[in-house]
C-alpha positions in Angstrom: 37.3 1.0 83.2 38.5 -2.8 83.5 36.1 -5.2 84.4 36.3 -8.6 86.3 35.1 -12.1 86.0 32.0 -11.9 88.1 32.1 -15.6 89.0 35.0 -14.8 91.7 32.7 -12.5 93.7 29.5 -15.2 93.7 32.0 -17.6 95.9 32.0 -17.0 99.7 34.8 -14.6 100.4 36.5 -16.9 102.8 38.1 -20.1 102.3 36.8 -22.6 104.7 40.7 -22.8 106.3 40.8 -19.2 106.1 38.1 -19.0 108.2 39.3 -21.6 110.7 42.7 -20.0 111.0 41.1 -16.5 111.9 38.6 -18.3 114.6 42.0 -19.9 115.9 43.7 -16.8 116.1 41.0 -14.9 117.6 41.0 -17.5 120.4 44.4 -17.6 120.7 44.7 -13.9 121.6 41.7 -14.0 124.1 43.6 -17.0 125.5 47.1 -16.8 125.2 48.2 -19.7 127.5 45.8 -22.2 126.4 47.7 -25.3 124.6 45.6 -25.6 121.2 46.1 -29.0 119.7 45.8 -28.4 116.0 43.9 -31.6 114.3 42.1 -29.4 111.4 44.0 -28.7 108.4 45.7 -31.5 107.3 49.4 -30.6 107.1 51.8 -32.9 108.3 54.3 -32.9 111.6 56.8 -35.1 110.7 60.1 -34.0 108.6 60.7 -34.9 105.6 62.2 -38.3 104.8 66.3 -38.1 105.3 66.6 -39.7 101.4 64.8 -36.5 100.3 66.5 -34.4 102.1 70.1 -35.5 101.0 68.9 -35.7 97.5 67.9 -31.8 98.0 71.1 -31.1 99.7 73.1 -33.0 96.6 70.8 -31.4 93.9 71.4 -27.9 95.4 75.2 -28.5 95.5 74.8 -29.1 91.9 73.5 -25.7 91.5 76.9 -24.3 92.6 78.9 -25.2 90.0 78.5 -24.7 85.7 78.9 -28.2 84.7 76.0 -29.5 86.8 73.9 -26.2 87.0 70.2 -26.5 86.1 68.2 -23.6 84.7 64.9 -23.9 83.0 63.6 -27.7 83.3 61.0 -29.1 81.0 57.5 -28.1 82.2 56.2 -31.6 82.1 58.9 -32.8 84.7 62.6 -34.7 84.5 62.6 -37.8 82.7 64.2 -39.2 85.9 61.3 -38.6 88.2 58.6 -39.4 85.4 60.3 -42.6 84.9 60.4 -43.7 88.4 57.0 -42.6 89.0 55.7 -45.0 86.2 58.0 -47.7 87.4 57.1 -47.6 91.0 53.4 -46.5 91.3 52.0 -48.3 88.0 54.0 -50.9 86.6 54.8 -52.5 90.1 50.7 -52.8 90.2 50.7 -54.1 86.6 49.3 -50.9 85.1 50.4 -49.4 81.8 51.4 -45.8 82.1 53.7 -43.9 79.8 56.0 -41.1 80.8 54.5 -38.8 78.7 51.3 -39.2 80.4 52.6 -38.1 83.7 52.8 -34.4 84.3 54.8 -33.2 87.2 53.4 -29.8 89.4 53.5 -28.2 92.6 51.1 -30.4 94.1 47.2 -32.0 93.6 45.3 -28.8 95.0 47.1 -26.9 92.0 46.0 -29.3 89.1 42.8 -30.2 90.6 41.8 -26.6 90.1 43.6 -25.9 87.0 42.2 -29.1 85.1 38.9 -27.2 84.3 40.9 -25.0 81.8 41.1 -27.2 79.0 36.9 -28.1 79.6 34.2 -25.9 78.2 31.9 -23.9 80.6 29.0 -26.0 78.9 30.1 -28.7 80.8 27.7 -30.4 83.8 29.9 -31.2 86.8 29.0 -33.7 89.4 30.8 -33.3 92.8 30.4 -35.9 95.5 28.9 -33.9 98.8 30.8 -33.2 100.9 34.3 -33.1 99.2 37.3 -30.9 99.1 36.2 -27.3 98.7 38.7 -27.0 95.7 36.5 -28.6 93.3 33.5 -26.5 94.0 35.0 -23.2 94.1 37.1 -23.6 91.1 34.3 -24.7 89.1 32.6 -21.9 90.2 35.4 -19.4 89.4 35.6 -21.2 85.9 31.6 -20.2 85.0 30.6 -24.0 85.0 28.6 -23.8 88.8 26.0 -21.2 87.9 24.4 -19.9 90.7 24.9 -20.3 94.5 21.6 -20.3 96.9 22.1 -19.1 100.7 23.5 -22.2 101.6 26.0 -22.2 98.8 24.2 -24.9 96.6 25.0 -24.0 92.9 22.7 -24.3 90.6 24.3 -26.0 87.8 26.2 -28.5 89.8 24.9 -32.3 90.5 25.8 -32.8 94.0 26.1 -37.0 94.9 25.5 -37.1 98.6 27.6 -39.4 100.7 26.2 -40.1 104.0 25.5 -42.6 106.8 22.4 -43.9 104.7 24.2 -45.0 101.8 27.5 -45.8 103.5 29.1 -42.9 101.8 29.0 -44.3 98.2 27.9 -41.9 95.9 25.0 -43.1 93.4 25.0 -42.4 90.0 23.2 -39.2 88.9 19.8 -38.9 87.5 21.0 -36.4 84.8 24.0 -36.7 82.6 27.1 -35.5 84.3 30.2 -34.3 81.7 32.8 -34.2 84.4 32.8 -36.3 87.9 35.1 -35.5 90.6 35.8 -38.5 92.6 38.1 -38.4 95.5 39.4 -41.8 96.9 40.3 -42.6 99.8 38.0 -39.8 100.4 38.7 -36.2 101.8 36.9 -35.4 104.6 35.0 -38.7 105.1 38.2 -41.1 105.1 35.7 -43.4 103.5 36.7 -45.5 100.4 35.2 -47.4 97.4 36.0 -51.2 96.4 37.0 -51.9 93.1 33.6 -53.3 92.2 32.3 -49.6 93.2 34.4 -47.8 91.5 34.1 -50.0 88.1 30.4 -48.8 88.2 31.6 -45.0 87.8 34.1 -46.0 84.9 31.2 -47.9 83.2 28.7 -44.9 83.7 31.7 -42.8 82.2 32.5 -44.9 79.3 28.2 -45.4 78.6 28.3 -41.3 78.5 31.5 -39.9 77.4 32.0 -38.4 80.5 35.8 -38.0 82.1 36.2 -38.8 85.8 39.0 -36.5 87.7 40.3 -38.8 90.2 41.7 -37.4 93.3 44.2 -40.3 94.7 46.0 -37.9 96.8 46.0 -40.5 99.9 46.3 -43.9 98.2 49.6 -44.6 100.6 47.4 -45.1 103.4 44.8 -47.9 101.9 45.4 -50.8 104.3 42.6 -53.0 102.7 43.1 -55.4 99.6 39.7 -54.3 98.0 40.2 -51.0 98.2 42.1 -49.3 94.4 45.3 -47.5 94.4 44.8 -46.1 91.2 41.7 -45.7 89.3 43.4 -47.6 86.3 43.3 -50.7 88.4 39.7 -50.6 86.7 39.2 -51.8 83.1 38.9 -49.4 80.9 39.6 -46.1 83.0 42.5 -44.9 81.0 39.9 -44.2 78.6 38.0 -42.1 80.9 39.8 -40.8 83.8 42.4 -38.3 84.7 44.3 -39.4 88.0 45.6 -36.8 90.5 48.6 -37.5 93.0 50.6 -35.8 95.5 54.0 -36.2 97.6 52.5 -34.1 100.1 50.8 -36.5 102.2 52.9 -39.9 101.6 56.5 -38.2 101.9 55.5 -34.7 104.1 56.0 -32.4 100.9 53.1 -30.2 101.8 55.8 -27.0 102.4 58.4 -28.5 99.4 55.5 -28.9 96.9 55.4 -31.7 94.3 52.7 -33.9 93.1 51.7 -34.8 89.4 49.1 -35.9 87.4 48.2 -38.5 85.1 46.5 -37.9 81.9 46.5 -41.0 79.6 46.3 -40.3 75.9 43.2 -42.7 75.4 41.1 -39.9 77.1 39.5 -38.0 74.8 36.4 -34.8 74.5 34.6 -33.5 71.8 35.6 -30.0 70.4 33.0 -27.5 69.4 33.0 -29.1 66.0 32.6 -32.6 67.2 36.1 -33.9 67.0 37.3 -36.0 69.5 40.5 -34.4 71.0 43.3 -36.0 73.3 43.0 -34.4 76.4 46.5 -35.2 77.3 48.1 -32.6 74.3 45.5 -29.9 75.8 46.7 -30.7 79.3 50.4 -30.5 77.6 49.9 -26.7 76.1 47.9 -25.9 79.1 50.9 -27.1 81.5 53.8 -25.6 79.1 52.1 -22.0 78.7 51.1 -21.4 82.3 53.5 -23.4 84.5 57.3 -23.2 84.2 58.1 -26.7 86.0 59.0 -27.6 89.5 62.1 -27.0 90.6 64.9 -29.4 89.8 65.9 -29.9 93.6 62.3 -30.7 94.4 62.2 -33.1 91.8 65.5 -35.0 92.7 63.6 -35.1 96.4 60.8 -36.7 95.0 62.4 -39.3 93.0 64.8 -40.1 96.2 61.5 -41.1 97.9 61.4 -44.3 95.3 65.1 -45.4 96.3 65.0 -48.6 98.7 66.2 -46.0 101.7 63.4 -43.6 100.6 60.7 -46.5 100.4 61.6 -47.5 104.0 61.3 -44.1 105.3 58.0 -43.1 103.6 56.6 -46.1 105.1 57.7 -45.1 108.3 55.6 -41.8 107.9 52.7 -43.5 106.8 52.8 -45.9 109.5 52.6 -43.2 112.0 49.6 -41.1 110.7 48.1 -44.5 110.3 48.2 -45.4 113.9 47.5 -41.7 114.7 44.1 -42.5 113.0 43.7 -45.6 114.7 44.0 -43.7 117.8 41.8 -41.0 116.9 38.9 -43.5 115.5 38.9 -45.8 119.1 39.4 -42.8 121.0 36.4 -40.9 119.9 34.2 -44.2 119.9 35.3 -44.6 123.5 33.8 -41.3 124.2 30.6 -42.1 122.7 31.3 -40.7 119.0 29.6 -42.4 115.9 32.7 -42.1 113.5 33.7 -43.2 109.7 36.9 -43.4 108.0 40.3 -43.4 109.7 41.2 -46.9 108.5 42.3 -46.2 104.9 42.8 -42.7 105.2 44.2 -40.1 107.7 41.1 -38.4 108.4 38.1 -39.5 110.7 34.8 -37.9 110.3 32.9 -37.9 113.3 29.2 -36.7 114.1 28.8 -34.0 116.5 26.6 -34.1 119.5 22.7 -34.0 118.6 21.3 -30.9 118.1 24.7 -29.0 117.5 25.9 -27.9 113.9 29.3 -28.2 112.7 30.5 -25.0 113.0 28.7 -24.7 116.3 30.8 -28.0 117.3 33.6 -26.6 116.1 33.8 -23.7 118.2 32.8 -25.7 121.2 36.0 -27.7 121.0 38.2 -25.0 120.2 36.8 -22.9 123.1 36.4 -25.7 125.8 38.6 -28.4 125.0 41.3 -25.9 122.8 41.1 -28.6 120.1 41.3 -27.7 116.2 39.1 -29.6 113.9 37.6 -28.8 110.8 33.8 -28.1 110.5 31.9 -30.7 108.2 29.9 -28.0 106.7 32.4 -26.5 105.1 32.9 -29.3 102.7 29.0 -29.3 101.7 25.6 -29.6 102.4 25.7 -33.1 103.5 28.8 -32.5 105.7 26.4 -30.6 108.1 26.5 -32.0 111.6 30.1 -33.5 111.3 33.7 -32.6 111.9 36.8 -33.7 110.3 39.7 -35.1 112.7 43.4 -35.2 110.9 45.8 -37.8 111.8 48.8 -35.7 110.9 49.6 -34.2 114.5 52.3 -35.3 116.8 51.7 -38.6 119.0 51.8 -36.5 122.1 49.0 -34.0 121.0 47.0 -37.0 119.6 46.9 -38.9 122.7 46.2 -35.4 124.7 43.4 -34.7 122.4 41.5 -37.9 123.1 42.1 -37.6 126.9 40.2 -34.1 126.9 37.7 -35.2 124.8 37.0 -38.5 127.3 36.3 -35.7 129.9 
């Protein structure tokens, strides 16, 4: 009889956001007339930029004619998009990234989860706590996490607590970490690292032969000068870091699906025989084998976000959500909450009232205020006692939610 990968039955049966959806559905069923405001899952509410939609329509029309029809494209992404990414996201900041170091995909969630395919199960993995659940769950699925206890703390993961006591700046691990997940601006806390603080991690990785897996999905929301938009702004990072980017939150591609991963050719790791191997080659092999490429139509839409009009429209989207974050942050502070984030990120991390746990407060806000948040405990042990507010809703809902909380 066929056998399964037992690692899948070790992880919680319900994904965090699935549990939230279930509780919201139950509440709606019991209260069909309730006006529920969703400030939980980080889905966007504004439509795609006109430049992106126009490009999709034009690309779709090309598919109607034999002379412009596109079938299978390059798994790594079309040159027109990879070149636009290099020029606008890196060269414009004085960073040297080559087009063949860019791998276009269907989003950062997929890539941060799939990157483990190219690494041995023997690697020790360090993860900030709290963190995006995909980092933990996919390493558990891949056999690197060990065994979970009754609080879903895994025996083989190295947890890097990020809390008010350390100003949400993770401290270097006491034991050697081979793979290090960092997400800045951070999901869920909305906090950031300065260039000097991030340099500490690059230096650690260089000294210990570690690889940093840097999730920069929210870099477009950075407003402060000393916060790096890319880890490659730190000297030496192109030797030790893989970076993940997304069009989801910047240009509203949550349903359209497009992102990319940067794997510099200078980043290496050891084979079992001790040979240094370029991770770029391994990821290219994995990408070509397991992924058939992001659609031509979607890639044209992504390319259009780098046009003059596209940039203006994306900037407008970011400004809208940034203003929502300000309204949430200041509204919660006015209501007496202790809050973090919301300056360089679209998330506000709010402390629950004294004596209430994350899920307990989630349920209170849902049932009493008809507001959906995300329980901090779902992001890790250090998230207990917090909830996350998302700034991706409409302006009307954002203002209304703050009014409800004032009461």
